[in-house]
N, C-alpha and C positions, 0 to 999 in steps of 0.2 A: 504493499499500499504507500502511495507516495504522500509525503508529509510537506506541510508548508508552516515554517517556523516564523513567527514575528519576534523581532528582537527590538523591544522599546528602549531607546537612550532616555531613560527615565528622567534624569535631571534636565535634560534638553528640553523635555516635554513640560515638565513641572514648573520650571522656573520661568518658563515663557508664559504658562498660564497664570501664575501667580503674578507676573507684572501686570498683565492685562487686567487682573481683578484688584490688584492694588492701585493702578493708575486714578480711577475716579476719585478715590479717597484722598490720593496725594494732591490732586489737583483742588479740592475742596477744603483740605485742612487749614488749620490756623497756621498762618505763614511764621508766626513766633514760634512755633513748635516745629522740631526737627522728626519728631517720632508721632506716629499714629497713636491714639488714645489705645488702651488695653482692650476695650470693647470693640472698637474699630478694626484692630489687628486681628482679634477673634473672628470677627465677620468676613475678614479677607481671607483667612485660613479656611473658614467653613467653606467659602465661596469657591476656593482654589480647590479644595478635595472633592467637591461636587462636580467642578468643571473638569477635572482630570478624570473622573469615572465617566462622566458623558463622553469625553475624548476617548477613552478606551474602548467603550462599546461601539462608537463611530469607526474606530480602527477595526475591531473585530468584524462588524458587519460588512464593513467595505472590502476587507481582505480575505475574510473567511478562512482564516489559519486552522490548522489541525493542533498547533503547538503554540506556546508563546511564553516569553519570559520579559520581565520589566528589569533592566539591569542597571544598577546604581554604581556610582564611584565609590572607593574606599574613603573611610573617614581619616585615615592617615596619609600624609604625602606619598606618593609613588615613587618608584625608582628614577624617574626623570628629574625629580628635584634634587636627587643626590648627584646626578650626572651634570645638571646645569641648575645653578642656584636660583636663576632668573626666570626660570620656567613659569609661565603664567603670571609674571610679576605685574602688579597694578590691576589684576583683574578683579572685578567688585566680588566680593564675598557673598555667600548665600546669608540671607537674615537668619539670626539665631532662632526665632519664632518658626521659620519654615523648616530649618533643619530638624527641629524638635518634632514637627509635624509629620515627618517623612516615615515613621513607623506607622502611623494612622493611614497614611495614603496607602502604604503596602498593604495594610490590612483590607483596605477598601477594594483594592486591587485583586486580592485573593479571593475576596467575596463575589469577584465577577469571574473567577476562574484562571486568573492569571497570576502566577507566582513571582516572586521577586528574587533576584540574585544579587548579593553583595559580597565583598571581599575585604578582608584586612589591609591589603596593599596593592590591589590592582585597580586600576582606571577602568571605567565601563568601557572605553573604546577598545581596550586590549581584550576584554573579556568578549564583548560582542564580535570583534574580529576572530577571535579563536573559535566561538561557536559557529559562526556563519562558514569559515573555510572547512571545518570539520564537516558540517552538514552538506556543504556543496561537493566535496570530495566523495560523499556517498550518494550524490545525484539527487538532493534533496532540495527544495525550494526555500529561499530564505527572504524575507523582506525586513530590512533594518528601517526602523522609523526614527528619523533624524534630520536635522537640518545642517549637522556638523559635516563640511566638505571633506574631512579627513577619511570618512567611509567610501567616497567615490573611487578611491584606489583600490577598492575590492570589487568592483563592479564586474560581472561576469554572467553567463547565461542562467546560472542558478542563484545569483546574489543580487538584490535589487535594494536601492534605497529611496524612501518615501518621504517626501515633505508634507506632514500632516497640516500644517498650517498654510500652504499654499495649495494643498490639495493636488499634487503633483509629483510623478516619478522623476528623480535626478539621475536621468540615463545618460547614455553616450552623446546625445544630441546636446544635452544640457552641459556636459563636460567641454565638448568642442567648443560650443558657443561662448562659455564663460572663460575657459582657459587656453583654448585654441591648439590643445594636444588631446591625445587618447587617454583613456583612464589609466592604461597600463603605463603611462608616461608620466603621470601626475608626481610620483614621488621623486622623479628626477627633475621636475619642474620646480617642486617645492623646496628641493635640496638647494638649488640655485638661488630661488626668491627668499626663502626663509618662510615663516608662519607667523605673520604678526598677531593674529588671534591669540596665540599662546606664547608670544614674545619669544619666538625661536629666529635668531638672525641667519640669514642666508649669505650669499658672497656680495659684499660690498659693491655698489655701483652696477649690479645687474637686476634689472626689474623682470616684471613678467613677460612684457612684449619680447625683449632681448632673449630671455630663457625660452620661451616658446619658439622663436625663429631660430635658435641653435638647436634645440630638440628635434624639430621639423627637418632641420637640414642634415643634422647628423645621426638621429634617429634615438640616440640615448645619451645619458651624462657619460657613460663609460666611453663612448666612441668620441665626444666631445673632448675628454681629458686626454685621450689617446692621440687626437688629431694633430698633425703637424702643419696644417694650413690655417690655423685661426688667426684672427687679426691680433695683433700684438698687444692692443690694449686689453682685449678679452683674455688673452693667454696670462698677461700679468695679472690680472684681477683673480683669476683662477688658482695661479701659483700662489699667490699671497694669501689665499683663503682656504688653503688645502686641508689644514686641521679643523677649520670650521666646516668644511663640507663634510667630513668624517662625523663631527658630533651631531651635525644638523641632520644627517641620515639616521643615526642611532634614535635620535629623539623623535622623529617623524614616523619611524617604521612601527607598525602596530604589530604587537606580540599575536602569535597564531598558535602558541603551544602551551597555554597555560592549563595545569591540570584542573580538571572541573569534576565536581562529585555527584554526577547524576546520569541517568539513562535518558534517552528521548521519550521513552513511555511517561517518565517523571514528570514532564513538562507538557503533556497533552492538556491541552484546554478543558477544565471540567465545568460543570454546570454549578451555578451558586449553591445548590444543595448539597453537593459533594465536595466542596472546597474545603478540606480540613488538614492539608499537608503543611508542614513547615518548610521556611526558606531551605534552600539546598546548601550542603556543607561543599567546602572546596576540596574534593579528592579526585583521582582520575575519572575522566569520561570513557566511558566504554562506547562499544560500536552502537550506532543507532539501531533502535528496534521501535516499531510502531506502537 
């Protein structure tokens, strides 16, 4: 039996919904106050949880999956921070009230038949990449629900990325129009340009247009670095950034071999009346079975 797994980038979904629910209250609050009142904050959290459940049911109804998981980031800094201290530097932190609400949102998801996956040390992106590639290798279909461009490098006949908020698949046509390369070349592109969203630097002086033109001309970053006919200015920039290129590649690469502790049958979407299982532990994933 063919499976269709949806992998929800949970914080990508929840934080965007929270921002929408919070905005009307922020616009009307007393300008002398930086914080919402406790009652208002509780209302925002209540509205956020309800809106998240509505979104989850729309996702299920639209994609008709057989299996599903909402995947959350670890609470502790992941390995990328150890490799590069400025990783995600300056990014707005999740409000503490929302962080405290996540377990309740997970319970609400479970009541709708979707379990949650968390880890002590892994980012959701790496967990999702691991699950998606393992499923795809077994010929099963995967739909990643996220607006995070990083997942576009995983696109394949069996792995799809869906933007819930704009109701569209982020496919090869989208990649070509936005980045002017193929999805299989995105890692090379971003290694050259860096990733400003996560504060990962690239090669100084090489922007997206130049990077895409180089990749389209030479086919890959490896070929670019091995070429003996590059413009001297480009060659110099690459030589001066050789260590940065190695670091950037490491930071951008999604892990696809994280040990996971469940069988495919454990994440089959259940009806609300039978949703009683706990969140999965992190131990090795065995071969998928329906």
